[in-house]
Every structure is written in structure tokens, then in C-alpha cells.
DODRENTI-96599 format. One record per residue (C-alpha): chain; z negated, y negated, x negated; residue number from 1. Coordinates in pm, 1 decimal. Each point is the difference from the previous one (the first is absolute). Layout:
REM residues N
<"A"; <Z; Y; X>; NUM>
...
This chain:
REM residues 178
<"A"; <-3445.9; 3452.8; 2069.1>; 1>
<"A"; <170.0; -322.9; -113.4>; 2>
<"A"; <-107.3; -203.4; -296.4>; 3>
<"A"; <-121.2; -344.4; 116.3>; 4>
<"A"; <97.2; -152.6; -336.2>; 5>
<"A"; <360.3; 126.0; 18.4>; 6>
<"A"; <247.9; -263.7; 109.8>; 7>
<"A"; <333.2; 145.6; 102.9>; 8>
<"A"; <188.7; -314.9; -99.6>; 9>
<"A"; <-121.7; 2.0; -363.7>; 10>
<"A"; <318.5; 170.2; -121.3>; 11>
<"A"; <217.2; -239.5; 196.6>; 12>
<"A"; <-197.1; -296.1; -131.9>; 13>
<"A"; <44.6; 118.9; -359.4>; 14>
<"A"; <373.8; 40.4; 61.2>; 15>
<"A"; <23.4; -352.7; 138.7>; 16>
<"A"; <-196.7; -135.2; -298.1>; 17>
<"A"; <229.2; 181.1; -244.3>; 18>
<"A"; <311.1; -129.9; 179.5>; 19>
<"A"; <-140.5; -353.2; -3.5>; 20>
<"A"; <-77.4; 19.3; -373.9>; 21>
<"A"; <351.8; 133.0; -66.0>; 22>
<"A"; <150.1; -284.7; 202.3>; 23>
<"A"; <-211.9; -265.4; -172.4>; 24>
<"A"; <91.2; 115.9; -351.0>; 25>
<"A"; <369.8; -35.6; 93.2>; 26>
<"A"; <-20.8; -332.3; 186.1>; 27>
<"A"; <-14.5; -357.0; -127.0>; 28>
<"A"; <-296.3; -151.7; 188.3>; 29>
<"A"; <137.3; -355.2; -3.5>; 30>
<"A"; <340.4; 72.8; 158.1>; 31>
<"A"; <-64.1; 330.6; 174.4>; 32>
<"A"; <313.7; 137.5; -167.8>; 33>
<"A"; <17.8; 298.0; -231.8>; 34>
<"A"; <-94.2; -58.0; -364.0>; 35>
<"A"; <157.6; 82.4; -338.6>; 36>
<"A"; <-122.7; 358.3; 19.5>; 37>
<"A"; <233.3; 63.1; 293.6>; 38>
<"A"; <292.9; -153.5; -190.2>; 39>
<"A"; <-70.4; 215.9; -304.0>; 40>
<"A"; <-19.0; 315.6; 212.3>; 41>
<"A"; <323.0; -87.2; 180.3>; 42>
<"A"; <193.2; -78.6; -319.0>; 43>
<"A"; <-121.5; 321.2; -163.1>; 44>
<"A"; <106.7; 202.6; 303.4>; 45>
<"A"; <345.9; -162.2; -4.3>; 46>
<"A"; <44.3; 106.2; -362.8>; 47>
<"A"; <-51.9; 366.4; 94.0>; 48>
<"A"; <269.0; 255.2; 85.3>; 49>
<"A"; <191.4; 96.3; 209.7>; 50>
<"A"; <158.6; -349.0; 5.0>; 51>
<"A"; <-161.8; -213.8; -267.8>; 52>
<"A"; <66.6; -372.1; 14.5>; 53>
<"A"; <17.5; -234.8; -297.2>; 54>
<"A"; <-23.0; -321.4; 200.3>; 55>
<"A"; <-134.3; -81.8; 343.3>; 56>
<"A"; <91.7; -309.7; 195.6>; 57>
<"A"; <-274.8; -240.4; 86.3>; 58>
<"A"; <-92.2; -349.4; 106.5>; 59>
<"A"; <-266.5; -214.9; -164.8>; 60>
<"A"; <-192.5; -258.8; 194.5>; 61>
<"A"; <-197.7; -238.5; -219.9>; 62>
<"A"; <-213.8; -288.1; 124.9>; 63>
<"A"; <45.6; -259.6; -274.7>; 64>
<"A"; <-343.9; -159.6; 34.6>; 65>
<"A"; <-178.7; 335.6; -16.8>; 66>
<"A"; <203.4; 150.0; -281.1>; 67>
<"A"; <-14.8; -315.0; -215.3>; 68>
<"A"; <-364.3; -104.7; 55.5>; 69>
<"A"; <-307.6; 170.2; -147.1>; 70>
<"A"; <-191.6; 221.3; 243.0>; 71>
<"A"; <-301.5; -232.0; 11.2>; 72>
<"A"; <179.0; -302.3; 146.2>; 73>
<"A"; <-23.2; -76.4; 374.8>; 74>
<"A"; <-157.1; 331.1; 96.6>; 75>
<"A"; <6.9; -57.6; 376.0>; 76>
<"A"; <364.9; -108.1; -14.7>; 77>
<"A"; <84.7; 308.3; -208.2>; 78>
<"A"; <-164.4; 230.9; 252.5>; 79>
<"A"; <187.8; -165.1; 287.2>; 80>
<"A"; <333.2; 14.1; -183.9>; 81>
<"A"; <-45.5; 364.8; -96.9>; 82>
<"A"; <-93.1; 96.7; 354.5>; 83>
<"A"; <303.4; -192.2; 130.8>; 84>
<"A"; <227.0; 161.3; -261.3>; 85>
<"A"; <-116.0; 347.8; 100.9>; 86>
<"A"; <56.0; -75.8; 368.7>; 87>
<"A"; <347.2; -139.1; -72.3>; 88>
<"A"; <104.1; 306.6; -198.8>; 89>
<"A"; <-132.3; 242.1; 262.4>; 90>
<"A"; <179.8; -187.5; 279.1>; 91>
<"A"; <331.6; -58.4; -178.1>; 92>
<"A"; <56.7; 303.7; -222.4>; 93>
<"A"; <261.3; 238.7; 134.6>; 94>
<"A"; <-93.1; 347.8; 113.1>; 95>
<"A"; <-37.3; 249.8; -287.3>; 96>
<"A"; <-83.0; -275.7; -249.3>; 97>
<"A"; <-290.9; 58.3; -236.3>; 98>
<"A"; <-179.9; -327.7; -66.7>; 99>
<"A"; <-278.6; -36.9; -252.7>; 100>
<"A"; <-189.9; -278.0; -168.2>; 101>
<"A"; <62.9; -8.0; -375.0>; 102>
<"A"; <-248.8; -282.8; -65.2>; 103>
<"A"; <-133.7; -288.4; 210.8>; 104>
<"A"; <300.8; -178.3; 142.1>; 105>
<"A"; <265.7; 250.7; -112.5>; 106>
<"A"; <124.8; 272.2; 232.7>; 107>
<"A"; <263.0; 259.7; -79.0>; 108>
<"A"; <183.0; 168.8; 286.1>; 109>
<"A"; <193.7; 313.9; -91.5>; 110>
<"A"; <297.2; 144.6; 187.0>; 111>
<"A"; <81.2; 339.8; -152.6>; 112>
<"A"; <289.9; 68.0; 237.3>; 113>
<"A"; <173.2; -339.9; 41.2>; 114>
<"A"; <310.6; -125.3; -178.5>; 115>
<"A"; <-10.5; -307.6; -220.9>; 116>
<"A"; <187.0; -207.2; 260.9>; 117>
<"A"; <-248.5; 92.4; 273.6>; 118>
<"A"; <-292.0; -87.5; -226.5>; 119>
<"A"; <150.4; -343.5; -70.9>; 120>
<"A"; <33.8; -42.5; 377.8>; 121>
<"A"; <-367.4; 92.9; 44.4>; 122>
<"A"; <-96.9; -262.1; -259.4>; 123>
<"A"; <210.8; -267.2; 173.3>; 124>
<"A"; <-145.2; 92.9; 339.1>; 125>
<"A"; <-354.5; -15.0; -141.5>; 126>
<"A"; <61.7; -350.8; -142.1>; 127>
<"A"; <126.4; -117.5; 339.6>; 128>
<"A"; <-294.0; 158.2; 182.3>; 129>
<"A"; <-249.2; -163.1; -237.4>; 130>
<"A"; <152.3; -343.1; 56.8>; 131>
<"A"; <-7.0; 46.3; 378.4>; 132>
<"A"; <-352.2; 143.5; 2.8>; 133>
<"A"; <-245.7; -240.7; 160.4>; 134>
<"A"; <-254.1; -137.6; -247.3>; 135>
<"A"; <-319.7; -78.4; 187.0>; 136>
<"A"; <-245.3; -42.7; -286.9>; 137>
<"A"; <-102.7; -365.2; 10.8>; 138>
<"A"; <-74.2; -171.8; -324.9>; 139>
<"A"; <211.6; 248.4; -190.4>; 140>
<"A"; <372.0; -56.3; -53.3>; 141>
<"A"; <241.3; 285.9; 56.5>; 142>
<"A"; <14.0; 181.3; -333.3>; 143>
<"A"; <325.5; 39.7; -186.6>; 144>
<"A"; <103.3; 363.9; -2.0>; 145>
<"A"; <262.7; 149.2; -230.3>; 146>
<"A"; <175.8; 304.0; 146.6>; 147>
<"A"; <248.2; 197.0; -208.4>; 148>
<"A"; <182.6; 332.6; 5.6>; 149>
<"A"; <-57.4; 203.4; -317.2>; 150>
<"A"; <60.4; 343.1; -146.8>; 151>
<"A"; <-320.3; 181.8; -90.6>; 152>
<"A"; <13.8; 267.2; -271.1>; 153>
<"A"; <-181.9; 316.5; 102.6>; 154>
<"A"; <-131.5; 1.8; -357.0>; 155>
<"A"; <-178.6; -322.1; 101.6>; 156>
<"A"; <-291.0; 217.0; 111.5>; 157>
<"A"; <-109.6; -16.1; -363.3>; 158>
<"A"; <65.4; -221.8; -296.2>; 159>
<"A"; <-121.5; -329.4; 145.5>; 160>
<"A"; <298.6; -74.2; 224.4>; 161>
<"A"; <-221.6; -139.6; 278.7>; 162>
<"A"; <-173.4; -230.8; -247.4>; 163>
<"A"; <337.0; -120.1; -130.7>; 164>
<"A"; <112.9; -65.7; 358.8>; 165>
<"A"; <-315.7; -202.6; 61.4>; 166>
<"A"; <47.1; -198.3; -321.9>; 167>
<"A"; <360.9; -82.3; 93.5>; 168>
<"A"; <-103.8; -113.9; 349.0>; 169>
<"A"; <-286.9; -203.3; -146.8>; 170>
<"A"; <236.2; -175.9; -242.9>; 171>
<"A"; <248.3; -85.7; 276.6>; 172>
<"A"; <-277.2; -113.0; 235.2>; 173>
<"A"; <-162.0; -226.3; -260.7>; 174>
<"A"; <330.6; -175.6; -56.5>; 175>
<"A"; <44.6; -56.3; 375.4>; 176>
<"A"; <-362.6; -98.7; 68.5>; 177>
<"A"; <-38.5; -237.9; -295.5>; 178>
């Protein structure tokens, strides 16, 4: 005799809920990209044997207005810009890139296997793609975006390296925005 209260999909539903929670704790809700947790895990894994790295190539993408301005200003514009930034990164990042939001308006894309020259080429290509990207948001000017190739220390997973990166981008952005 079957139990009328037993639902065969309960286990599947719990698995889906657990997978969703896992995804949400690793995703930036504003951009839809990975978050800092993913970057930390990746950098820690790259520091492990059998072939530990000291530096990993990457590209930063910083939206000057978002990095320089306090989080409370122009909330609707911020949401639109962050959504647009996430879409741009997803559409333009090369295959095998790991892109994550460091803070609002600052994205770090890591390329563990690319040479420095190829990473500089990715940064140049990203700048060109941003400038050619249609901007359809009326009443909001196209934001200035700074895109740069950088070397990321795998030890950056701790010690405040992400905060220092944000502070440097904020300083540069405030000089350009002001």
C-alpha cells in the first residue's frame, strides 16, 4: 500500500533547492556573474601543487561612475549599468575565462592559461567591443569603462588584495569622473 503523503519528487526538489542555494551564494545578483568567493576559490586552487602559480593573468573592467560614486546615488541607473556590465562580460569574455564581480562596477576576469600578450589582446578587444556596443538606455549617457590587463597574485585570495584593487580603481575613476 502506498503512502498518500509521500511525494516521489521530494528528494529531487531538495536537490534543486540545494543547488539553487549553492549557485546564489556564489553569484553576484546585480551582474549575474560569479562573486568574490569564486575568485578566492580559484586563486587558492591555482596555488596548490602539482603546478602552483604565483601570478595569474587577468583583465579588470571598471565602470568609472559606479566605482567612484557611493552606492546610494542613482539607484535605478546603477542597477541598469550593473546588469549591462554583466551582459557585456558574458557576451565578450573568451571561452575558459572566469569572470567575477569584485564590487559594484568592478569585474575581474582571470585567464589561468593565457600568456601576458594574449591577455593584453583580450583587454584591447574588450575596449573595442565596449565602444562598439549599442547603448540603448535613454536618459543615461554611455558610462566610461576602464579596461586593463593585470597580473593577479594567487596570494590575493587573502590579505586584502581585492580591496586594494578596488581602492586603486576608485582613485583612478574619481580623477576621471571629477
